[in-house]
C-alpha positions as CSV (number, residue, x, y, z in Angstrom):
1,M,89.5,96.4,-1.7
2,P,92.2,94.3,-3.5
3,Q,94.1,91.8,-1.6
4,T,97.9,92.7,-1.0
5,D,100.8,90.6,-0.2
6,T,102.1,92.5,2.7
7,A,104.9,90.8,4.8
8,T,104.3,90.2,8.4
9,E,107.2,90.1,10.9
10,P,107.8,86.5,11.9
11,V,107.7,85.6,15.7
12,P,111.4,85.1,16.8
13,A,112.3,81.5,17.5
14,A,113.2,82.3,21.0
15,T,109.8,83.5,21.7
16,L,108.2,80.5,20.1
17,Y,110.4,78.4,22.2
18,E,109.5,80.1,25.4
19,W,105.7,79.8,24.6
20,Q,106.4,76.1,23.9
21,R,108.2,75.7,27.3
22,R,105.4,77.4,29.1
23,A,102.9,75.1,27.5
24,E,105.0,72.1,28.2
25,R,105.0,72.8,31.9
26,H,101.2,73.3,31.7
27,L,100.8,70.0,29.8
28,A,102.7,68.1,32.5
29,D,100.2,69.5,35.0
30,L,97.3,68.5,32.9
31,I,98.6,64.9,32.5
32,E,99.1,64.8,36.2
33,H,95.7,66.1,37.0
34,G,94.2,63.8,34.3
35,A,95.8,60.8,35.9
36,K,94.7,61.7,39.5
37,L,91.1,62.3,38.4
38,D,91.0,59.3,36.2
39,L,90.3,61.3,33.0
40,P,90.9,59.3,29.7
41,P,94.3,59.8,28.3
42,L,94.5,62.0,25.2
43,L,96.9,62.3,22.2
44,W,98.6,65.6,22.9
45,T,100.0,68.0,20.4
46,L,102.2,71.0,21.1
47,A,101.9,73.7,18.4
48,P,104.8,75.9,17.5
49,N,102.9,78.9,19.0
50,G,102.5,76.9,22.3
51,N,98.9,75.9,21.9
52,L,98.1,72.5,23.4
53,I,95.8,70.1,21.4
54,G,94.2,67.1,23.2
55,T,92.8,64.8,20.8
56,A,90.3,61.9,21.5
57,D,90.7,60.0,18.2
58,G,92.3,56.6,17.4
59,I,92.1,53.0,18.2
60,G,89.9,52.1,21.1
61,F,87.9,55.4,20.9
62,T,84.3,54.6,20.0
63,P,82.0,57.6,19.2
64,A,80.6,57.4,22.9
65,I,84.0,57.3,24.4
66,Q,85.2,60.2,22.3
67,R,82.2,62.3,23.2
68,E,82.7,61.5,26.9
69,T,86.4,62.1,26.8
70,V,86.1,65.6,25.4
71,R,83.3,66.4,27.6
72,R,85.1,65.4,30.8
73,W,88.4,67.2,29.9
74,A,86.4,70.3,28.9
75,E,84.5,70.1,32.2
76,H,87.9,69.9,33.9
77,V,89.2,73.2,32.7
78,G,85.8,75.0,32.4
79,A,85.4,74.9,28.6
80,T,82.3,74.5,26.5
81,V,82.1,71.7,24.0
82,D,80.9,72.8,20.6
83,T,79.7,70.1,18.1
84,E,79.4,70.6,14.4
85,Y,78.2,68.1,11.8
86,T,79.6,68.1,8.4
87,T,77.9,67.3,5.2
88,D,80.4,64.4,4.6
89,G,79.2,62.6,7.7
90,R,81.6,63.8,10.5
91,E,80.9,65.0,13.9
92,E,83.5,67.5,15.0
93,L,83.8,68.2,18.7
94,Y,85.8,71.2,19.9
95,A,86.4,72.7,23.3
96,G,88.7,75.8,23.3
97,W,90.2,77.0,26.5
98,K,92.8,79.5,27.8
99,D,94.6,79.8,31.1
100,D,95.3,83.4,31.8
101,E,97.5,82.7,34.9
102,R,99.8,80.4,32.8
103,R,99.3,82.2,29.6
104,T,98.6,79.1,27.7
105,R,95.7,78.2,25.3
106,G,94.5,75.0,23.9
107,C,91.7,72.8,22.9
108,F,90.2,69.3,23.2
109,R,88.8,67.8,20.0
110,A,87.5,64.7,18.3
111,T,86.4,63.7,14.9
112,I,83.7,61.2,14.9
113,L,82.7,59.4,11.7
114,V,78.9,59.3,11.7
115,H,77.2,56.8,9.4
116,R,73.6,57.7,9.5
117,D,72.4,54.6,7.8
118,V,74.3,52.1,10.0
119,P,74.3,52.3,13.8
120,Q,77.7,52.7,15.3
121,P,78.6,51.6,18.8
122,G,77.9,54.4,21.2
123,N,76.5,56.5,18.4
124,R,72.8,56.4,19.2
């Protein structure tokens, strides 16, 4: 069947803002719980559709710390961590979750550069 260029109705801005406000309130709770439970801090992103993305990448995150951070946050919300290895030497961690009560969704993720020839700290 040929592909068609059919327009879809855009989500009204007021709806997107409501989704973001709902997610913002949930994010505040996640940060508060994370601090109380001594979970590692994440880089948080709020998407236009209200999805929350907690990323364990950046300075100070060794591969072992990235794996442990995603695992602990996923465990906190009851999510499963999926790991995928790419052909260009990356390990991608992803743990998607949804909170039906708050009507929010999100994920915890990390991109780990895996160099198979050179052992990396925490990457054994």
